[in-house]
C-alpha positions in Angstrom: 4.7 30.7 55.6 7.0 28.9 58.1 7.1 25.2 58.9 4.8 25.6 62.0 2.2 27.5 60.0 2.3 25.0 57.1 1.9 22.1 59.6 -1.1 23.8 61.1 -2.7 24.3 57.8 -2.1 20.7 56.8 -3.6 19.5 60.1 -6.7 21.8 59.7 -9.9 19.7 59.8 -11.3 19.0 56.3 -15.1 19.4 55.6 -17.2 16.4 56.2 -18.5 14.3 53.2 -22.0 15.6 52.6 -23.7 13.7 49.8 -27.1 15.2 50.8 -25.7 18.7 50.0 -24.2 17.4 46.8 -27.6 16.1 45.5 -29.3 19.2 46.7 -27.0 21.7 45.1 -25.0 20.1 42.2 -27.3 21.5 39.5 -26.8 25.0 40.7 -24.4 27.1 38.5 -21.1 27.6 40.3 -21.4 24.6 42.6 -18.1 23.5 41.1 -16.5 27.0 40.9 -16.5 28.2 37.3 -18.7 25.3 35.9 -22.4 24.5 35.4 -23.3 20.8 35.6 -25.6 19.9 32.7 -26.4 16.2 33.1 -25.1 12.9 34.4 -23.1 10.8 31.9 -22.6 7.7 34.0 -21.3 6.1 37.1 -19.2 3.2 38.3 -17.2 1.9 41.2 -14.8 4.9 41.1 -17.5 7.6 41.1 -20.1 9.5 39.1 -19.4 11.4 35.9 -21.3 14.6 34.9 -21.2 16.7 31.8 -20.4 20.3 32.8 -20.0 23.6 30.9 -17.3 26.1 31.8 -19.1 29.3 32.3 -16.3 31.6 31.0 -15.9 30.0 27.6 -19.0 27.8 27.2 -16.8 24.6 26.6 -18.0 21.2 27.7 -16.0 19.1 30.2 -16.6 15.9 32.2 -16.4 16.1 36.0 -15.9 12.8 38.0 -16.9 12.9 41.7 -15.0 10.2 43.5 -16.9 7.8 45.7 -15.4 7.4 49.1 -16.8 5.9 52.3 -15.6 8.0 55.1 -13.4 11.0 55.9 -10.3 8.9 56.6 -10.4 7.3 53.2 -11.3 10.6 51.7 -8.2 12.3 53.2 -6.0 9.5 51.8 -7.5 9.9 48.4 -7.1 13.7 48.4 -3.4 13.2 49.3 -3.0 10.8 46.5 -4.8 13.1 44.2 -1.6 15.1 43.8 -0.2 12.3 41.7 -2.8 13.1 39.1 -0.6 16.0 38.0 1.7 13.5 36.3 -1.1 12.1 34.3 -2.3 15.6 33.5 1.0 16.3 31.7 0.2 13.6 29.0 -1.3 15.1 25.9 -2.4 12.5 23.3 -5.3 12.4 20.9 -6.3 8.9 22.1 -6.4 9.9 25.8 -9.0 11.8 27.7 -6.9 14.7 29.1 -7.1 15.6 32.8 -7.7 19.3 33.2 -8.0 20.1 36.9 -8.9 18.7 40.4 -10.6 19.9 43.5 -13.0 19.2 46.4 -16.6 20.3 47.1 -18.7 19.4 50.1 -15.9 17.1 51.2 -16.1 15.1 47.9 -13.0 15.0 45.7 -13.4 15.5 42.0 -11.4 15.5 38.8 -12.2 17.6 35.7 -11.4 16.0 32.4 -11.9 16.9 28.7 -15.3 15.9 27.4 -14.9 12.9 25.1 -18.6 12.2 24.5 -21.0 9.9 26.4 -20.5 7.0 24.0 -18.2 4.2 25.1 -16.9 0.9 23.6 -19.0 -0.8 26.3 -22.2 0.7 24.9 -21.2 -0.2 21.4 -20.5 -3.8 22.4 -23.8 -4.1 24.3 -25.7 -2.7 21.3 -24.3 -5.4 19.0 -21.2 -7.1 17.7 -18.8 -4.8 16.0 -17.4 -5.5 12.5 -13.8 -6.6 12.4 -12.7 -3.2 10.9 -14.6 -1.2 13.6 -13.2 -3.4 16.3 -9.6 -3.1 15.2 -9.9 0.6 14.5 -11.1 1.3 18.1 -8.7 -1.2 19.6 -5.6 0.2 17.9 -6.5 3.8 18.9 -7.0 2.7 22.5 -3.7 0.8 22.4 -1.9 4.0 21.2 -3.3 5.9 24.1 -2.0 3.2 26.5 1.3 3.3 24.8 1.5 7.1 25.4 1.0 6.4 29.2 3.6 3.7 29.2 6.1 5.9 27.5 5.9 8.2 30.6 6.2 5.2 33.0 2.5 5.5 33.9 0.2 2.4 34.1 -3.6 2.4 33.8 -4.5 -0.7 35.8 -8.2 -0.6 35.0 -8.5 -0.9 31.2 -12.0 -2.0 30.0 -14.4 -1.1 27.3 -16.3 1.3 29.7 -13.1 3.4 30.0 -12.7 3.7 26.2 -14.7 6.7 25.1 -15.9 7.0 21.5 -16.6 10.3 19.7 -17.2 9.7 16.0 -14.4 7.4 14.8 -12.0 8.6 17.5 -11.4 6.4 20.6 -9.9 7.8 23.7 -8.8 6.0 26.9 -10.1 7.6 30.1 -10.1 7.0 33.9 -6.3 6.5 34.0 -4.7 7.3 37.3 -7.9 6.7 39.3 -7.6 3.0 40.2 -4.8 3.6 42.7 -6.6 6.6 44.3 -9.4 4.6 45.8 -7.6 1.2 46.5 -8.3 1.6 50.3 -11.9 2.6 49.9 -13.2 -0.9 49.1 -12.2 -4.4 50.1 -13.0 -5.8 46.7 -10.2 -6.3 44.2 -12.5 -5.3 41.5 -12.7 -1.8 42.9 -9.1 -1.2 44.0 -7.1 -2.7 41.2 -9.3 -3.2 38.1 -12.3 -5.2 36.9 -12.1 -9.0 37.2 -13.1 -9.7 33.6 -10.1 -7.7 32.3 -7.6 -8.2 35.2 -4.2 -9.8 34.7 -3.5 -12.9 36.7 -0.7 -11.3 38.7 -3.1 -8.7 40.0 -4.5 -11.4 42.3 -1.2 -11.1 44.2 -1.5 -7.3 44.3 1.3 -6.8 41.9 1.3 -5.5 38.4 3.0 -3.3 35.8 2.8 -2.3 32.2 2.4 -6.0 31.3 -0.8 -6.0 33.2 -2.2 -3.4 30.8 -1.2 -5.5 27.9 -3.2 -8.4 29.3 -6.2 -6.2 29.7 -5.8 -5.0 26.1 -5.8 -8.6 25.0 -9.1 -9.2 26.9 -10.6 -6.1 25.2 -9.4 -7.3 21.8 -10.9 -10.8 22.4 -14.3 -9.2 23.3 -14.2 -6.9 20.3 -13.6 -9.9 18.0 -15.9 -12.4 19.6 -18.6 -10.4 21.4 -17.7 -11.8 24.9 -14.9 -11.9 27.4 -12.7 -15.0 27.6 -13.7 -16.0 31.2 -16.9 -15.8 33.1 -17.9 -17.2 36.5 -20.5 -17.1 39.3 -18.2 -14.9 41.4 -15.4 -12.4 41.2 -12.9 -14.9 42.6 -13.9 -17.6 40.1 -13.2 -15.3 37.2 -9.9 -14.3 38.7 -8.9 -18.0 39.2 -9.7 -18.7 35.6 -7.4 -15.9 34.5 -4.7 -17.6 36.5 -5.2 -21.2 35.3 -7.8 -21.6 32.4 -7.1 -21.4 28.7 -9.3 -19.2 26.6 -11.5 -20.7 23.9 -10.8 -19.3 20.5 -13.7 -19.6 18.1 -13.2 -20.2 14.4 -14.1 -16.6 13.5 -10.7 -15.6 14.9 -8.0 -15.7 12.2 -4.7 -17.5 12.9 -2.8 -14.1 13.0 -5.3 -12.7 15.5 -5.1 -15.9 17.6 -1.3 -15.6 17.8 -1.6 -12.0 18.9 -4.2 -12.9 21.5 -2.2 -15.8 22.9 0.7 -13.5 23.5 -1.4 -10.8 25.1 -3.2 -13.3 27.3 -0.1 -15.3 28.4 -0.3 -16.2 32.1 3.3 -15.1 32.7 4.0 -11.4 32.1 7.4 -12.1 30.5 5.6 -14.2 27.8 3.5 -11.3 26.6 4.5 -8.6 24.2 7.4 -6.6 25.6 5.5 -3.3 25.0 2.3 -2.0 23.5 4.4 -0.8 20.7 5.3 -4.4 19.8 1.6 -5.3 20.0 0.8 -2.5 17.6 3.6 -3.6 15.2 2.1 -7.1 15.3 -0.9 -5.6 13.5 1.5 -3.7 11.1 0.1 -0.5 12.6 1.9 2.7 13.6 2.5 3.0 17.3 2.8 6.8 17.5 1.8 10.0 15.6 5.3 10.4 14.3 5.4 6.9 12.9 3.6 7.6 9.7 4.4 4.3 8.1 5.6 1.1 9.7 7.6 -1.3 7.5 6.8 -4.7 9.0 9.7 -6.8 10.1 9.9 -10.5 10.4 8.0 -11.5 13.5 10.0 -13.5 16.0 9.1 -17.1 16.4 8.0 -18.4 19.9 10.8 -19.3 22.3 10.0 -23.0 22.0 10.4 -22.9 18.2 13.5 -20.9 17.3 13.6 -19.8 13.7 16.9 -20.4 11.9 18.5 -17.3 10.5 17.8 -17.0 6.7 20.8 -17.4 4.4 22.5 -14.2 3.4 21.4 -13.0 0.0 23.7 -11.0 -2.2 22.4 -7.5 -2.8 20.9 -7.1 -6.2 22.8 -5.0 -8.7 21.1 -1.8 -9.6 19.5 -1.7 -13.0 21.5 0.3 -15.6 20.1 3.7 -16.0 19.1 4.7 -19.6 19.9 7.9 -21.2 17.7 10.8 -20.3 15.1 11.3 -17.6 11.4 11.6 -17.9 9.6 14.6 -16.3 8.6 12.2 -13.4 12.1 11.2 -12.6 11.9 7.8 -14.2 14.4 6.5 -16.8 13.4 6.3 -20.4 15.1 5.6 -23.7 15.1 7.6 -26.9 13.2 6.0 -29.8 16.2 5.7 -31.9 18.0 3.6 -29.3 15.2 1.0 -29.2 15.4 0.2 -32.9 18.5 -0.9 -34.7 19.4 -3.0 -37.7 17.9 -3.6 -41.1 15.1 -5.9 -40.0 14.0 -3.5 -37.3 13.9 -0.6 -39.8 11.9 -2.7 -42.3 9.3 -3.6 -39.7 9.1 0.0 -38.7 8.5 1.0 -42.4 5.8 -1.6 -42.8 3.9 -0.2 -39.8 4.2 3.3 -41.2 2.6 2.1 -44.4 -0.2 0.5 -42.5 -0.8 3.8 -40.6 -0.9 5.7 -43.9 -3.3 3.2 -45.5 -5.7 3.5 -42.5 -5.5 7.3 -42.7 -6.6 7.2 -46.4 -9.4 4.8 -45.7 -10.7 7.1 -43.0 -10.7 10.3 -45.1 -14.2 9.6 -46.7 -15.6 8.7 -43.3 -14.3 11.9 -41.8 -15.8 14.0 -44.7 -19.2 12.3 -44.2 -18.9 13.0 -40.5 -18.2 16.6 -41.0 -21.1 16.9 -43.5 -23.7 15.2 -41.3 -22.2 16.3 -38.0 -21.9 20.0 -38.7 -23.4 21.0 -42.2 -26.7 19.0 -41.9 -27.7 20.3 -38.5 -26.9 23.8 -39.7 -29.2 23.3 -42.8 -32.0 22.0 -40.7 -31.8 24.9 -38.3 -31.6 27.5 -41.1 -35.5 27.9 -41.6 -36.0 28.3 -37.9 -33.3 30.9 -37.8 -34.9 32.8 -40.7 -38.3 32.7 -39.0 -36.8 33.9 -35.8 -34.9 36.8 -37.5 -38.2 37.8 -39.3 -40.1 38.0 -36.0 -37.3 40.0 -34.5 -37.3 42.5 -37.4 -41.1 42.7 -37.2 -40.9 43.4 -33.4 -38.4 46.2 -34.1 -40.8 47.7 -36.8 -43.8 47.6 -34.4 -41.7 49.4 -31.7 -40.6 52.0 -34.3 -44.2 52.7 -35.4 -45.3 53.1 -31.8 -42.6 55.5 -31.0 -43.4 57.5 -34.2 -47.1 57.6 -33.2 -46.2 58.9 -29.7 -43.9 61.5 -31.2 -46.6 62.7 -33.6 -49.2 62.9 -30.9 -46.9 64.9 -28.6 -46.1 67.4 -31.5 -49.8 67.8 -32.3 -50.7 68.5 -28.6 -47.9 71.1 -28.4 -49.0 72.8 -31.6 -52.7 72.9 -30.5 -51.7 74.5 -27.2 -49.5 77.1 -28.9 -52.2 78.2 -31.3 
């Protein structure tokens, strides 16, 4: 294909957005090629999500149809949709993987792995989570965000509705979508996140990985308290509170949790955790799959209160190793090395005499135990055993008589027939 042909193809008119055809046909198998849409999972400002089954293998997926207003915005979204390929390269157990993309009836869609229809938003609405549940879900979601940041990708729309729960596993979804539809709404809440979870710098249309850390702090605050730190009568009021107001920390939040929240919710990005990895380490939690155990280090003091360096301590001398090794690799000492001198030998002999005396005292008890524990039950069972043996012999005798009777009868019949 030459440059002229490629340009002609790129300038070919795209199909019009036809939501009427969508609602009329989306339940038909093959509406999305290769998939059958089962039911609707939910919807939001970015689009509607449906559960779909891949016809070739019968596996469930989630398909999100993006909401756009007109063809001009749709064309911009479709062009930006190519950037989703970078998000699709991320494979992490705490992320909802992106499988494919396409367009039907002029409506762009993204196919994602099915992470269940339960979300952290639904759990929070159903009732306050326990501290263990809250931290378990939050730390898993943070690991998913860390996986994005390690690949220089930013979510920009972290909120409980985008954290999907399946059993005890939490997965972050809807990453890579917030920038796709920025131009399709005038509202900040649509283009660059949700006001309740939006970092202050997002009001100036700027943000980076530190913005995600702020959003994680709001999610953690809600998990621990049951509500977001700032509310208002309008979207702008909430955003201004994020810029200027100080969160109220109830007494149920521990001092350690408050220190972590204060760093996450710092107004200036540079005052927050440098990375999600540092945030996870503040909980003494592993930040990645390969980090099986994290040895907590001394946490740095705030910049306003520098902590003096601790005095150097001499390294402890290793304990002298004793002769011999136990089967478990631990040092041990031979008994003869632990006893020495006349006094120690005398004490050892006295204990030996005590052991022998106790043994002699227990001999009658053991004899009585053997007699009543074994002989007596055997004597009590003997009559029953004799009766049982007698009945068994009697049964054998009855069977023998019957067999003899049958044999005699057969011989008599044969003799009568012969003569």
